[in-house]
C-alpha positions in Angstrom: 80.8 85.4 117.4 77.8 85.4 115.0 79.8 87.4 112.5 82.6 84.8 112.6 80.3 81.8 112.2 78.3 83.6 109.5 81.5 84.6 107.7 82.9 81.1 107.9 79.7 79.6 106.4 79.3 82.3 103.7 82.8 81.4 102.3 81.6 77.9 101.5 79.8 76.9 98.3 77.0 75.2 100.2 74.2 73.5 98.4 71.3 73.5 99.2 70.6 76.7 101.2 70.8 76.5 104.9 68.9 78.8 107.2 71.0 79.4 110.3 69.1 80.6 113.4 71.3 82.3 116.0 70.7 82.4 119.8 69.1 85.9 119.6 66.6 84.7 117.0 68.2 86.3 114.0 68.3 84.2 110.8 71.0 84.1 108.1 70.7 82.1 104.9 73.8 80.6 103.4 74.4 78.6 100.2 72.5 78.3 96.9 70.5 75.9 94.8 66.9 75.0 94.3 66.8 71.9 96.5 64.7 72.1 99.7 66.3 74.3 102.3 67.8 73.0 105.5 67.4 74.8 108.8 69.7 74.6 111.9 69.5 76.4 115.2 72.4 77.4 117.4 71.0 77.3 120.9 73.4 79.5 122.9 76.3 82.0 122.5 79.0 79.7 124.0 78.3 77.2 121.2 78.7 80.0 118.6 82.2 80.6 120.0 83.2 77.0 119.9 81.9 76.6 116.4 84.0 79.6 115.3 87.2 78.4 116.9 87.1 74.6 116.3 84.2 73.6 114.1 85.4 70.0 113.5 85.0 69.2 117.2 82.4 71.7 118.3 79.7 70.7 115.8 79.6 67.1 116.9 79.7 68.0 120.5 76.9 70.6 120.0 74.7 68.0 118.3 75.4 65.5 121.1 74.4 68.1 123.7 71.4 69.4 121.9 73.0 72.8 121.4 72.8 72.6 117.6 69.4 71.4 116.4 68.4 70.5 112.9 64.9 71.9 112.5 64.4 71.2 108.8 65.9 68.3 106.8 67.9 65.6 108.6 71.2 65.6 110.4 72.7 63.7 107.4 71.4 66.3 105.0 73.1 69.0 106.9 76.4 67.1 107.3 76.3 66.0 103.6 76.0 69.6 102.5 78.7 70.9 104.9 81.3 68.1 104.2 80.9 68.6 100.4 81.3 72.3 100.7 84.3 72.1 103.1 86.0 69.6 100.8 85.8 72.0 97.9 87.1 74.9 99.9 89.9 73.2 101.8 91.0 74.8 105.1 91.8 78.5 105.2 93.3 80.8 107.9 92.7 79.5 111.4 91.4 76.2 110.1 94.6 75.6 108.1 96.6 76.4 111.2 94.6 73.9 113.3 95.1 71.2 110.7 98.8 71.8 110.5 99.2 71.6 114.3 97.2 68.4 114.5 99.3 66.8 111.7 102.5 67.9 113.4 101.6 66.2 116.8 99.8 63.1 115.4 102.5 60.7 116.4 102.2 61.9 120.1 98.5 61.2 120.1 99.1 57.7 118.5 101.6 56.4 121.0 100.4 52.8 121.0 101.9 50.5 123.6 100.2 47.2 124.1 98.4 48.5 127.3 97.3 51.7 125.5 96.2 49.6 122.4 93.9 47.4 124.6 92.5 50.5 126.4 91.7 52.2 123.1 90.1 49.1 121.7 88.0 48.7 124.8 86.7 52.3 124.4 84.9 51.4 121.2 84.7 47.6 120.7 83.8 46.7 124.2 80.5 48.4 123.9 77.6 46.0 124.3 77.5 43.6 121.3 73.8 44.0 121.3 74.3 47.6 120.4 76.3 46.8 117.3 73.6 44.2 116.4 71.2 47.1 116.0 72.8 48.2 112.7 75.3 45.6 111.4 74.5 42.7 109.2 73.8 39.3 110.8 77.4 38.2 110.5 78.5 41.3 112.4 80.9 42.6 109.8 82.1 46.0 111.1 84.1 47.1 108.1 83.6 48.3 104.5 81.3 46.0 102.4 81.9 45.3 98.7 79.1 46.3 96.5 80.2 44.2 93.6 77.0 44.7 91.7 74.2 47.2 92.0 71.3 46.4 94.4 73.1 44.2 96.8 71.8 44.1 100.4 74.2 44.9 103.2 74.5 41.2 104.1 75.2 40.3 100.4 77.8 43.0 100.1 79.5 41.9 103.3 79.6 38.4 102.0 81.0 39.7 98.7 83.7 41.5 100.7 84.8 38.4 102.4 84.9 36.4 99.2 86.8 39.1 97.4 89.5 39.0 100.2 89.5 35.2 100.2 90.0 35.2 96.4 92.9 37.6 96.7 94.5 35.3 99.3 94.2 32.3 97.0 93.3 30.1 100.0 93.8 26.4 99.9 92.7 23.5 102.2 95.1 22.8 105.0 96.7 26.2 105.1 97.2 28.1 108.4 95.6 31.5 108.4 96.0 34.4 110.9 93.2 37.0 111.3 94.6 40.1 113.0 91.7 42.0 114.5 89.1 39.2 114.1 86.2 41.1 115.6 83.2 38.8 116.2 84.8 36.1 114.1 82.9 36.3 110.8 85.9 36.4 108.5 87.6 33.6 110.2 84.5 31.4 110.2 84.0 32.1 106.5 87.6 31.3 105.6 87.5 28.0 107.5 84.1 27.0 106.2 84.7 27.9 102.6 88.3 26.9 102.1 89.2 24.1 104.6 92.0 26.2 106.0 92.5 26.5 109.8 92.2 30.0 111.2 93.6 31.7 114.3 91.8 35.0 115.1 93.2 37.5 117.6 91.5 40.5 119.1 92.0 42.9 122.0 88.3 43.2 122.7 87.0 40.9 125.4 83.4 41.6 124.3 84.1 40.5 120.8 86.2 37.5 121.9 83.4 36.0 123.9 81.1 36.0 120.9 83.7 34.8 118.5 84.6 31.9 120.7 81.0 31.0 121.2 80.4 31.0 117.4 83.6 29.0 116.8 82.6 26.3 119.2 79.1 26.1 117.7 80.4 25.9 114.2 82.7 22.9 114.6 85.1 24.5 112.2 88.9 24.6 112.6 89.0 28.1 114.2 90.7 29.4 117.4 90.1 32.8 118.9 92.5 34.5 121.3 92.8 37.7 123.3 96.2 38.6 122.1 98.3 41.5 120.7 99.8 40.7 117.3 103.2 41.9 118.6 103.4 38.8 120.9 102.8 36.2 118.2 105.6 33.8 117.4 104.0 31.2 115.1 104.1 30.9 111.3 101.2 31.3 108.9 100.6 30.6 105.2 98.2 33.5 105.0 97.5 36.6 107.0 94.4 38.8 106.8 93.6 42.0 108.7 90.4 43.9 108.1 89.7 47.2 109.7 92.6 46.9 112.3 95.4 48.8 110.7 93.7 52.1 111.5 94.6 51.4 115.2 98.3 50.5 114.7 99.6 54.1 115.1 101.8 56.1 112.7 104.9 55.5 114.7 104.4 51.7 114.6 103.9 51.0 110.9 107.4 49.5 110.4 107.0 47.4 113.5 103.6 46.1 112.2 104.9 45.1 108.7 108.0 43.7 110.2 105.9 41.4 112.4 103.7 40.5 109.4 106.8 39.5 107.5 108.1 37.4 110.5 104.8 35.6 110.8 104.5 34.7 107.1 105.9 31.5 105.6 108.4 31.9 102.8 105.6 31.6 100.2 103.1 33.3 102.4 100.6 36.1 101.4 99.0 38.8 103.5 95.9 41.0 102.7 95.6 44.3 104.7 92.2 46.0 104.3 92.2 49.5 105.9 90.5 52.8 105.6 92.9 55.2 103.8 93.1 58.8 102.6 93.7 59.7 99.0 95.4 62.9 100.1 98.9 63.4 101.8 99.3 62.5 105.4 97.1 64.4 107.8 95.6 64.2 111.2 92.7 62.4 112.8 89.4 64.3 113.0 89.2 65.6 116.6 85.7 64.4 117.2 86.6 60.9 116.1 89.7 61.0 118.2 87.9 62.1 121.3 84.7 60.2 121.2 84.9 57.3 118.7 88.4 55.9 118.0 91.0 57.3 120.5 94.5 56.5 119.1 93.1 55.9 115.6 94.6 57.3 112.4 93.7 57.0 108.7 96.9 56.4 106.7 97.9 57.9 103.4 99.1 55.3 100.8 102.5 56.9 100.9 102.8 56.1 104.6 101.9 52.5 104.2 104.0 51.9 101.1 107.1 53.4 102.6 106.8 51.1 105.7 106.1 48.0 103.6 109.2 48.7 101.3 111.5 49.2 104.3 110.5 45.9 105.8 111.2 43.9 102.7 107.7 42.9 101.7 106.6 42.8 98.1 103.4 44.7 97.1 101.8 42.2 94.8 98.4 44.0 94.4 96.7 47.2 95.6 93.1 48.0 95.2 91.3 51.2 96.2 87.6 50.9 97.0 85.8 54.1 96.4 82.2 54.9 97.6 81.8 51.3 98.9 82.2 52.5 102.5 79.8 55.4 101.9 77.2 52.8 100.8 78.0 50.6 103.8 77.6 53.5 106.2 74.3 54.5 104.6 73.0 51.0 105.4 74.3 51.2 109.0 72.9 54.7 109.5 69.5 53.7 108.2 69.4 50.6 110.3 70.5 52.6 113.4 67.8 55.2 112.9 65.2 52.5 112.6 66.2 51.1 116.0 67.4 54.3 117.6 65.0 54.0 120.6 66.7 50.8 121.5 70.1 52.5 121.5 68.7 55.2 123.8 67.4 52.5 126.1 70.8 50.7 126.2 72.7 54.0 126.9 71.1 57.4 126.7 70.0 60.2 124.3 73.4 61.9 124.2 75.0 58.6 123.2 72.5 58.0 120.5 73.1 61.5 119.1 76.8 60.9 119.1 76.4 57.7 117.1 74.0 59.3 114.7 76.5 62.1 114.1 79.4 59.7 113.7 77.6 57.5 111.2 76.2 60.5 109.2 79.5 62.4 109.2 81.4 59.3 108.2 79.1 58.6 105.3 79.3 62.1 104.0 83.1 62.0 104.3 83.4 58.8 102.3 81.1 60.3 99.7 82.6 63.7 99.3 86.0 63.9 101.1 89.3 62.1 100.6 88.4 58.8 102.4 88.7 55.5 100.6 89.6 51.9 101.5 92.9 50.3 100.6 93.5 46.6 100.1 97.2 45.8 100.1 98.2 42.3 99.0 101.7 41.5 100.2 104.1 38.6 99.8 107.7 37.7 100.5 108.4 36.5 97.0 107.5 37.7 93.5 106.2 34.4 92.4 104.1 33.7 95.6 100.9 34.1 93.6 99.7 33.9 90.0 101.2 36.7 87.9 97.8 38.0 86.6 94.7 39.1 88.5 92.3 36.7 86.7 92.7 34.1 89.5 91.0 36.5 92.0 87.7 36.5 90.1 87.9 32.8 89.4 88.3 32.0 93.1 85.5 34.4 94.1 83.2 32.5 91.7 84.2 29.2 93.3 83.4 30.6 96.7 80.1 32.0 95.4 79.0 28.5 94.4 79.1 27.4 98.0 76.5 28.3 100.7 77.7 30.9 103.1 79.6 29.2 106.0 79.6 31.8 108.8 77.0 31.4 111.5 74.7 34.3 112.3 75.0 36.2 115.5 71.9 36.0 117.7 69.6 39.1 117.5 69.8 41.5 120.4 67.4 41.1 123.3 64.6 43.6 123.3 65.5 46.8 125.2 
């Protein structure tokens, strides 16, 4: 298998050089460039076979199990070099066949009944909230931040993200707002505190709901948080916001989702859908992410979203593509996680910590080098539901920026 792994790596334009140590102790150097070399060790022969046959899944699993070890440089350095090289090369041979098969069956893997949706959400979002507090900002924003100006801290960029979205929604006092996938409640609390609107936040995570309700009660703001699937809502809202939830809808449910959004909006209503997206044609979910991080998840192509929106009679009033912002967000999360990694091990175990380090590092590299971006779709029922130029967005953001941040902080985690 060494010849297959070596051949696979040698076909990539890897920079910097990587010294690969095989189980029998032989060493092969791949790549080029003058930057400091990296060194990785493949511990055993079965791991070589898995890496040759299904590298996208096998590399993450091998890191988790300690069967691929980075001996020089960091795990992020290794993944950054590999992701950049693979993106330039694009799949060939068996890799292309695997990708085609995954794309062909993606609808089957994203069957998303309400019961399955709750189970998939629980797999990730019902992890201990104290774990997420190790690396998120104090407001617990678990989605792409907005680095509007250079040098922003993570907390500042997350606040900028919220205000950017609030500006696009052109929120007014007294409006009713729905937050689909409200997480720990930060967006809803900011909207209610900064605009005077009343907000209903829904989530399928019991862990997140408990904290959101606690924060809402403590704030005294007009917010309500529920454990509810969006498909069962029957009320009417002036504004709808959904941040980082659409990735969990499932390809076969896009039209259902946008049909429901339309049904829930008032005639002059506006929705803002913020989701990870791909700048390439439709594809498949990375197998490591699907198995260990976000079961049932899928990153949409713009063409997939636009087609569903059009067919459900909504007007696309604005689209923005955020590039690199998520890479910078993930860099902050990864660095925060590494600083408190021992606490993550104490909460779970070493294998779990390796899994999360791999996930954060690989995701950062993918948003930096691959085809991953973030879409913000602004939708309305009517052409004249919003001002006809974009200047109001910046104006409203400035208005919100003149007010103190409204959202309450989440308590720091207890020492492990």
